[in-house]
DOMIKE-469082 format. One record per residue (C-alpha): residue number from 1; residue in one letter; x, y, z. Coordinates in steps of 0.5 Angstrom, whole numbers, plus 500, padded with zeros to 3 digits. Layout:
REM residues N
PT   num   residuo   east   north    up
PT   NUM         a      X       Y     Z
...
***
This chain:
REM residues 281
PT   num   residuo   east   north    up
PT     1         m    254     373   615
PT     2         r    248     369   615
PT     3         l    246     373   609
PT     4         i    252     370   605
PT     5         t    251     363   608
PT     6         l    243     363   606
PT     7         y    245     365   599
PT     8         f    251     360   598
PT     9         v    245     355   600
PT    10         l    240     357   595
PT    11         i    245     357   590
PT    12         c    247     350   591
PT    13         l    239     348   591
PT    14         s    238     351   585
PT    15         r    244     348   581
PT    16         p    244     340   583
PT    17         h    251     339   579
PT    18         a    255     345   582
PT    19         f    261     344   587
PT    20         c    256     343   593
PT    21         q    255     336   590
PT    22         e    262     334   589
PT    23         k    263     328   593
PT    24         t    270     328   598
PT    25         h    274     322   597
PT    26         s    277     319   603
PT    27         t    284     318   603
PT    28         e    284     311   606
PT    29         p    285     306   601
PT    30         y    280     304   596
PT    31         a    279     297   592
PT    32         l    275     297   586
PT    33         v    271     291   584
PT    34         a    269     290   577
PT    35         g    262     287   577
PT    36         g    261     288   585
PT    37         s    253     288   586
PT    38         k    252     281   587
PT    39         g    254     274   588
PT    40         i    261     272   588
PT    41         e    263     280   587
PT    42         h    259     282   592
PT    43         a    262     277   597
PT    44         i    269     280   595
PT    45         a    267     287   596
PT    46         e    264     285   603
PT    47         a    270     282   605
PT    48         l    274     288   603
PT    49         a    269     292   607
PT    50         k    270     288   613
PT    51         r    278     290   613
PT    52         k    276     297   612
PT    53         f    277     298   605
PT    54         n    273     304   601
PT    55         l    270     301   595
PT    56         i    269     302   588
PT    57         l    263     298   585
PT    58         v    262     297   577
PT    59         a    257     293   574
PT    60         r    251     294   569
PT    61         h    245     295   573
PT    62         l    244     301   577
PT    63         d    239     299   582
PT    64         a    243     293   584
PT    65         l    249     297   585
PT    66         e    245     302   589
PT    67         n    243     297   594
PT    68         a    250     294   595
PT    69         a    253     300   596
PT    70         h    248     302   601
PT    71         q    248     295   605
PT    72         l    256     296   605
PT    73         e    256     303   608
PT    74         e    251     302   613
PT    75         r    254     295   615
PT    76         y    261     297   615
PT    77         g    262     304   615
PT    78         v    266     305   609
PT    79         d    265     310   603
PT    80         v    262     306   597
PT    81         e    263     309   590
PT    82         i    258     306   584
PT    83         l    260     306   577
PT    84         q    255     304   572
PT    85         y    258     301   566
PT    86         d    258     295   561
PT    87         l    265     292   562
PT    88         s    264     288   556
PT    89         e    264     295   552
PT    90         e    271     297   549
PT    91         t    271     304   552
PT    92         s    269     302   559
PT    93         a    275     300   562
PT    94         e    278     307   559
PT    95         k    272     311   562
PT    96         i    273     307   569
PT    97         s    281     309   569
PT    98         t    280     316   567
PT    99         w    275     317   573
PT   100         c    279     314   578
PT   101         i    286     318   576
PT   102         e    282     324   575
PT   103         r    280     324   582
PT   104         k    287     321   585
PT   105         i    283     315   588
PT   106         p    288     312   593
PT   107         l    287     305   589
PT   108         k    290     299   593
PT   109         v    286     293   590
PT   110         l    283     291   584
PT   111         c    279     285   583
PT   112         n    277     283   576
PT   113         v    271     279   578
PT   114         a    266     280   572
PT   115         g    264     274   568
PT   116         y    259     270   564
PT   117         g    258     263   563
PT   118         g    251     262   560
PT   119         v    248     255   559
PT   120         n    250     254   551
PT   121         d    256     254   548
PT   122         y    261     255   542
PT   123         l    257     251   537
PT   124         s    250     253   539
PT   125         l    252     261   540
PT   126         p    251     267   535
PT   127         l    258     270   534
PT   128         d    256     277   538
PT   129         t    255     272   544
PT   130         l    262     269   543
PT   131         r    265     276   543
PT   132         y    261     278   549
PT   133         m    264     273   553
PT   134         v    271     274   551
PT   135         n    270     281   552
PT   136         l    267     281   559
PT   137         n    271     275   561
PT   138         l    278     276   559
PT   139         e    279     283   555
PT   140         s    276     287   561
PT   141         c    280     284   566
PT   142         m    287     285   562
PT   143         a    285     292   560
PT   144         l    283     295   567
PT   145         t    289     292   570
PT   146         q    293     295   565
PT   147         l    290     302   565
PT   148         l    290     302   573
PT   149         l    297     300   574
PT   150         p    299     307   575
PT   151         l    295     308   581
PT   152         l    296     301   584
PT   153         s    304     303   583
PT   154         q    303     309   587
PT   155         n    299     305   593
PT   156         k    304     300   594
PT   157         p    304     294   597
PT   158         a    298     293   592
PT   159         y    294     287   590
PT   160         v    290     285   583
PT   161         l    285     279   584
PT   162         n    283     276   577
PT   163         v    277     271   578
PT   164         s    278     265   573
PT   165         s    274     258   575
PT   166         m    276     251   576
PT   167         a    273     250   569
PT   168         g    280     254   566
PT   169         f    284     248   568
PT   170         a    282     243   563
PT   171         p    278     243   556
PT   172         i    270     242   557
PT   173         p    266     240   551
PT   174         s    260     243   554
PT   175         k    263     249   556
PT   176         n    268     250   551
PT   177         m    268     258   550
PT   178         y    268     259   558
PT   179         s    273     254   560
PT   180         a    278     257   554
PT   181         t    277     264   557
PT   182         k    278     262   564
PT   183         s    284     258   562
PT   184         a    287     265   559
PT   185         v    285     269   566
PT   186         v    289     263   569
PT   187         f    295     264   565
PT   188         f    295     271   564
PT   189         s    295     272   572
PT   190         y    301     267   573
PT   191         s    305     271   567
PT   192         l    303     278   570
PT   193         r    305     276   577
PT   194         n    312     275   575
PT   195         q    312     281   571
PT   196         l    310     285   577
PT   197         r    314     281   583
PT   198         k    319     287   583
PT   199         k    314     292   583
PT   200         d    311     290   590
PT   201         i    304     289   586
PT   202         s    302     282   588
PT   203         v    297     278   583
PT   204         s    293     273   585
PT   205         c    288     268   581
PT   206         l    281     266   584
PT   207         a    279     259   581
PT   208         p    273     257   585
PT   209         g    269     250   583
PT   210         p    261     250   584
PT   211         v    258     256   588
PT   212         y    251     257   588
PT   213         t    250     264   587
PT   214         k    243     263   584
PT   215         p    238     257   584
PT   216         s    239     255   576
PT   217         i    247     254   578
PT   218         k    245     249   584
PT   219         k    240     245   579
PT   220         d    245     245   573
PT   221         t    251     243   578
PT   222         e    247     237   582
PT   223         s    244     234   575
PT   224         k    251     234   572
PT   225         l    256     232   578
PT   226         g    251     229   583
PT   227         w    254     228   590
PT   228         l    261     231   588
PT   229         g    258     237   586
PT   230         k    254     238   593
PT   231         k    260     236   597
PT   232         m    265     241   593
PT   233         a    260     247   593
PT   234         v    262     253   597
PT   235         r    258     259   599
PT   236         p    259     266   596
PT   237         q    261     269   603
PT   238         r    266     263   604
PT   239         v    269     264   597
PT   240         g    269     272   598
PT   241         e    273     271   605
PT   242         v    278     266   603
PT   243         s    280     270   597
PT   244         v    281     276   600
PT   245         k    284     273   606
PT   246         r    289     269   601
PT   247         m    290     275   596
PT   248         l    292     280   602
PT   249         k    297     274   604
PT   250         g    300     274   597
PT   251         r    298     267   595
PT   252         m    297     266   587
PT   253         l    292     261   586
PT   254         i    286     261   590
PT   255         i    281     255   590
PT   256         p    276     255   596
PT   257         g    274     248   599
PT   258         t    279     242   601
PT   259         l    275     238   596
PT   260         a    275     243   590
PT   261         k    283     243   591
PT   262         t    284     236   591
PT   263         t    279     235   585
PT   264         s    283     241   581
PT   265         v    289     237   582
PT   266         l    286     231   578
PT   267         i    283     235   573
PT   268         r    290     238   571
PT   269         v    293     231   570
PT   270         l    288     228   566
PT   271         p    289     227   559
PT   272         r    287     234   555
PT   273         d    283     229   550
PT   274         g    280     225   555
PT   275         p    272     224   558
PT   276         p    269     231   559
PT   277         v    269     234   565
PT   278         f    264     239   567
PT   279         i    265     244   573
PT   280         i    261     250   573
PT   281         k    262     257   578
***
């Protein structure tokens, strides 16, 4: 018997891609966070881990994914899978969904968080950058949701969280493309919520105001919005906690922060061709 065991171990060591390397997936519910390695994405993943959801994190940078996975597993005792994909690429959504379906992941939550804003806009951006923004902010959200709906339907009640921005509530000349893509995410979420209501799949849309995920955003926000930007700003950890809590309660539109909520109402009633409004996530 000992010889058989030793032989089995030697085979595993000599064949790193053999079945001994295949990870056994937990039967507890999973949440997939698209763009889940830093900033708001990581805060949402952490809020889900606190509630004992196993996680699948998707992002471009492997180092950031590995660090995030290690921290979340150590801190909350959940299983964390990582998938390295550029969500702006057309084939990424299909590859991610295939990976999940083949492994019969008990997926209960889908968070479409990945996005790109940048400091320049439509009139000064090359066409390939404009396409990148549309693909990442909008197309990846729509594609992943459609392809993963079969898994979500098997684990009801299920939840979809799409991340927009207060920039999606009104045209912003200095952030034309960004506000356009985020506006599309808002309306897509409202429509999908009505379509899935009877299927026991809740759709929510997170639309935060300023969130200081890096120093450049803080500097840009305060230079353009001054004291209002400072007062409206919400920490990423707070955004993650509020968004997950309200998503699980079935809320549609989620805007963290009292002042941000009030400002969002004003933005929505202002004339569409009025003075420029600048809100940055």
